[in-house]
Residue frames as qw, qx, qy, qz and C-alpha x, y, z in Angstrom:
[[0.552, -0.742, -0.165, -0.343, 2.39, 16.27, -1.50],
 [0.274, 0.465, -0.657, 0.527, 4.83, 16.87, 1.46],
 [0.786, -0.490, -0.371, -0.071, 4.53, 14.72, 4.47],
 [0.141, 0.630, -0.495, 0.582, 6.14, 15.97, 7.71],
 [0.378, -0.273, 0.677, -0.569, 4.23, 14.12, 10.51],
 [0.134, 0.133, 0.982, 0.021, 2.45, 10.82, 10.98],
 [0.325, 0.570, 0.511, -0.555, -0.88, 12.79, 10.90],
 [0.268, 0.556, -0.375, -0.692, -0.03, 13.99, 7.40],
 [0.001, 0.041, -0.953, -0.301, -0.63, 10.37, 6.12],
 [0.288, 0.539, 0.675, -0.414, -4.35, 10.96, 7.07],
 [0.310, 0.674, -0.053, -0.669, -4.47, 13.63, 4.39],
 [0.167, 0.361, -0.800, -0.449, -3.04, 11.24, 1.83],
 [0.108, 0.222, 0.964, -0.097, -5.45, 8.48, 2.91],
 [0.313, 0.598, 0.413, -0.612, -8.32, 10.99, 2.51],
 [0.370, 0.551, -0.401, -0.631, -7.45, 11.68, -1.08],
 [0.168, 0.192, -0.933, -0.254, -7.10, 7.82, -1.86],
 [0.306, 0.126, 0.855, -0.400, -10.08, 6.44, 0.06],
 [0.613, 0.460, 0.192, -0.613, -12.82, 7.41, -2.40],
 [0.529, 0.517, -0.582, -0.338, -10.92, 5.37, -4.98],
 [0.011, -0.255, 0.953, -0.161, -10.74, 2.12, -2.95],
 [0.819, 0.038, 0.073, -0.568, -13.20, -0.52, -3.80],
 [0.887, -0.057, 0.457, 0.033, -13.19, -4.28, -4.41],
 [0.831, 0.412, 0.247, 0.281, -10.45, -5.34, -6.77],
 [0.183, 0.958, -0.184, 0.126, -8.30, -2.22, -6.54],
 [0.872, -0.091, -0.086, 0.473, -4.56, -2.88, -6.54],
 [0.101, -0.987, 0.116, -0.048, -2.15, -0.35, -4.93],
 [0.780, 0.209, -0.256, 0.532, 1.65, -0.34, -5.45],
 [0.381, -0.922, 0.060, 0.031, 3.56, 1.22, -2.60],
 [0.802, 0.284, -0.141, 0.506, 7.10, 2.12, -3.46],
 [0.116, -0.915, 0.226, -0.312, 9.80, 3.83, -1.46],
 [0.371, 0.442, -0.719, 0.387, 12.90, 3.11, 0.66],
 [0.543, -0.317, -0.720, 0.292, 12.93, 1.22, 3.94],
 [0.295, -0.473, -0.466, 0.687, 11.16, 3.40, 6.56],
 [0.031, 0.184, 0.332, 0.924, 9.59, 5.74, 4.07],
 [0.384, 0.113, 0.386, -0.831, 6.13, 5.27, 5.52],
 [0.410, -0.032, -0.701, -0.582, 4.40, 2.74, 3.36],
 [0.344, -0.355, -0.857, 0.146, 2.92, 0.85, 6.31],
 [0.007, -0.345, -0.357, 0.868, 2.07, 4.21, 7.93],
 [0.382, 0.122, -0.310, -0.862, -0.04, 5.01, 4.84],
 [0.423, -0.171, -0.845, -0.280, -1.69, 1.64, 4.98],
 [0.210, -0.340, -0.717, 0.571, -2.63, 2.29, 8.60],
 [0.151, 0.311, 0.121, -0.931, -4.13, 5.58, 7.64],
 [0.390, 0.032, -0.653, -0.649, -6.04, 4.05, 4.75],
 [0.383, -0.299, -0.873, 0.024, -7.57, 1.37, 6.91],
 [0.074, -0.343, -0.539, 0.766, -8.55, 4.00, 9.47],
 [0.295, 0.232, -0.172, -0.911, -10.32, 5.93, 6.75],
 [0.502, -0.063, -0.713, -0.485, -12.07, 2.82, 5.66],
 [0.706, -0.460, -0.032, -0.538, -13.42, 2.26, 9.19],
 [0.839, -0.014, -0.495, 0.226, -10.93, -0.27, 10.55],
 [0.275, -0.848, 0.216, -0.398, -10.24, 0.53, 14.23],
 [0.911, -0.375, 0.087, 0.146, -8.07, -2.38, 15.46],
 [0.418, -0.654, 0.472, 0.418, -4.27, -2.59, 15.41],
 [0.770, 0.629, -0.099, -0.046, -2.55, -2.62, 12.03],
 [0.708, -0.466, 0.409, 0.337, 0.64, -4.62, 12.03],
 [0.273, 0.687, -0.517, -0.431, 3.44, -4.53, 9.53],
 [0.965, 0.172, 0.101, -0.171, 3.42, -7.47, 7.24],
 [0.161, 0.758, -0.631, -0.050, 7.29, -7.68, 7.07],
 [0.210, -0.346, 0.911, -0.079, 7.43, -11.06, 8.58],
 [0.615, 0.264, 0.699, -0.253, 4.13, -12.74, 7.91],
 [0.213, -0.012, 0.599, 0.772, 4.35, -11.13, 4.34],
 [0.276, -0.394, -0.592, -0.647, 0.48, -11.07, 4.08],
 [0.079, 0.260, 0.683, -0.678, -2.05, -9.68, 6.53],
 [0.141, -0.443, -0.653, -0.598, -5.80, -9.55, 5.59],
 [0.117, 0.171, 0.492, -0.845, -8.31, -7.20, 7.27],
 [0.026, 0.564, 0.797, 0.213, -12.15, -7.52, 7.00],
 [0.077, 0.090, 0.031, -0.992, -13.88, -4.34, 6.27],
 [0.495, 0.382, 0.538, -0.565, -17.58, -3.74, 6.05],
 [0.605, 0.643, 0.018, -0.469, -17.50, -3.39, 2.40],
 [0.769, 0.519, -0.371, 0.040, -14.46, -5.46, 1.20],
 [0.878, -0.335, 0.002, 0.342, -11.42, -7.30, 2.35],
 [0.143, 0.935, -0.319, 0.055, -8.15, -5.38, 2.56],
 [0.940, -0.103, 0.043, 0.323, -4.94, -7.38, 2.04],
 [0.079, -0.927, 0.367, 0.026, -1.58, -5.79, 2.87],
 [0.957, 0.086, 0.038, 0.275, 1.42, -7.54, 1.32],
 [0.215, -0.864, 0.415, 0.190, 5.12, -6.85, 1.99],
 [0.928, 0.366, -0.019, 0.065, 7.24, -8.22, -0.83],
 [0.019, -0.895, 0.443, -0.036, 10.58, -6.91, 0.41],
 [0.504, -0.478, 0.719, -0.005, 11.93, -10.34, 1.28],
 [0.829, 0.341, 0.444, 0.009, 10.85, -11.98, -1.94],
 [0.046, -0.542, 0.521, 0.658, 12.70, -12.16, -5.19],
 [0.584, 0.350, -0.361, -0.638, 11.77, -13.22, -8.61],
 [0.429, 0.199, -0.876, -0.096, 12.56, -16.85, -7.96],
 [0.224, -0.012, 0.775, -0.591, 10.54, -17.20, -4.73],
 [0.147, -0.448, -0.850, -0.236, 7.24, -19.07, -4.62],
 [0.248, -0.369, 0.073, -0.893, 4.55, -16.47, -3.86],
 [0.097, -0.132, -0.905, 0.392, 2.77, -17.53, -0.57],
 [0.374, 0.376, 0.436, -0.728, -0.62, -16.37, -1.62],
 [0.371, 0.371, 0.785, 0.328, -3.24, -17.13, -4.15],
 [0.015, 0.090, -0.162, -0.983, -4.03, -14.19, -6.43],
 [0.322, -0.393, -0.696, -0.508, -7.54, -15.72, -7.33],
 [0.402, -0.571, -0.664, 0.268, -8.48, -15.48, -3.62],
 [0.247, -0.448, -0.174, 0.842, -7.49, -11.82, -3.50],
 [0.199, 0.317, 0.557, 0.741, -9.30, -10.68, -6.70],
 [0.207, -0.769, -0.473, -0.377, -12.16, -9.07, -4.83],
 [0.541, -0.641, -0.215, 0.500, -10.01, -7.48, -2.03],
 [0.125, 0.963, -0.219, 0.093, -8.34, -4.09, -1.99],
 [0.917, -0.116, -0.014, 0.381, -4.74, -5.12, -2.19],
 [0.045, 0.953, -0.296, 0.041, -1.81, -2.81, -1.21],
 [0.949, 0.075, -0.040, 0.302, 1.61, -4.19, -2.07],
 [0.262, -0.889, 0.325, 0.187, 4.82, -2.87, -0.62],
 [0.259, -0.508, 0.739, 0.361, 7.97, -3.45, -2.76],
 [0.805, 0.427, 0.307, -0.274, 5.93, -4.62, -5.86],
 [0.429, 0.719, -0.520, -0.172, 9.16, -4.49, -7.97],
 [0.223, -0.363, 0.900, -0.088, 10.09, -7.76, -6.27],
 [0.627, 0.293, 0.676, -0.253, 7.03, -9.34, -8.02],
 [0.196, 0.491, -0.491, -0.693, 8.11, -8.61, -11.57],
 [0.009, 0.060, -0.946, -0.319, 7.21, -12.06, -12.80],
 [0.200, 0.478, 0.788, -0.333, 3.62, -11.76, -11.79],
 [0.098, 0.263, 0.492, 0.824, 3.05, -8.93, -14.34],
 [0.088, -0.649, -0.641, 0.400, 0.55, -7.19, -11.96],
 [0.113, 0.560, 0.299, 0.764, -1.30, -4.19, -13.08],
 [0.216, -0.377, -0.555, 0.710, -1.97, -1.49, -10.44],
 [0.045, 0.822, 0.494, 0.280, -4.86, 0.91, -10.36],
 [0.226, -0.967, 0.052, -0.106, -3.08, 3.20, -7.88],
 [0.800, 0.143, -0.244, 0.529, 0.66, 3.80, -7.67],
 [0.364, -0.930, 0.028, -0.052, 2.13, 5.51, -4.71],
 [0.730, 0.278, -0.269, 0.563, 5.80, 6.56, -4.59],
 [0.437, -0.897, -0.048, 0.047, 7.36, 8.05, -1.47],
 [0.581, 0.539, -0.252, 0.555, 10.61, 9.95, -1.53],
 [0.591, -0.627, -0.239, 0.448, 12.64, 10.61, 1.58],
 [0.225, 0.924, -0.024, 0.309, 13.98, 14.20, 1.76],
 [0.271, 0.684, -0.497, 0.460, 17.69, 14.44, 2.75],
 [0.482, -0.022, -0.795, 0.368, 17.51, 11.70, 5.47],
 [0.193, -0.166, 0.397, -0.882, 14.93, 13.66, 7.41],
 [0.291, 0.288, 0.850, -0.332, 11.48, 12.77, 8.65],
 [0.456, 0.535, 0.046, -0.710, 9.96, 14.66, 5.76],
 [0.496, 0.162, 0.794, 0.312, 8.61, 12.83, 2.58],
 [0.379, 0.330, -0.277, -0.819, 7.31, 13.75, -0.80],
 [0.512, 0.225, 0.823, -0.101, 4.51, 11.53, -2.03],
 [0.309, 0.252, -0.491, -0.775, 3.52, 11.11, -5.69],
 [0.504, 0.215, 0.788, -0.281, 0.27, 9.30, -6.53],
 [0.292, 0.176, -0.597, -0.726, -1.05, 8.19, -9.86],
 [0.576, 0.222, 0.680, -0.394, -4.56, 6.70, -10.25],
 [0.729, 0.511, 0.455, 0.021, -5.12, 4.83, -13.49],
 [0.654, 0.240, 0.244, 0.674, -1.95, 6.56, -14.93],
 [0.085, 0.804, 0.151, 0.568, -2.93, 10.00, -14.14],
 [0.412, 0.017, -0.505, 0.758, -0.87, 11.90, -11.55],
 [0.258, -0.804, -0.451, -0.289, -3.02, 13.49, -8.94],
 [0.331, -0.932, 0.147, -0.027, -0.46, 14.62, -6.40]]
């Protein structure tokens, strides 16, 4: 799917939203500035969250309370395989969890229900997005 504007992230969120329920794990891959947090903002809007959505780059973890589930947004960019993980996976098992830079958490052996990969096109504002749900590519 081609993304050219911030509003286009809403189209991606519309596709993903029906698949988001308690316990779903989402991997968000792409270079710095690709739009991973923009996608999370769009997802939260589609799930009914109306307040400000911040980037978790510095706190690493931000949790949002939704009417049907918690939504935890993790940014693992600044972590490496040797770092202590600053959250408890057991506490997050019933949340929807979106993880940016999941490749930095290799030692956790996480399995994801949804994989999102964002590709920048020639240094422009345009992006291509690939989504797999349970191993099946949908866009």
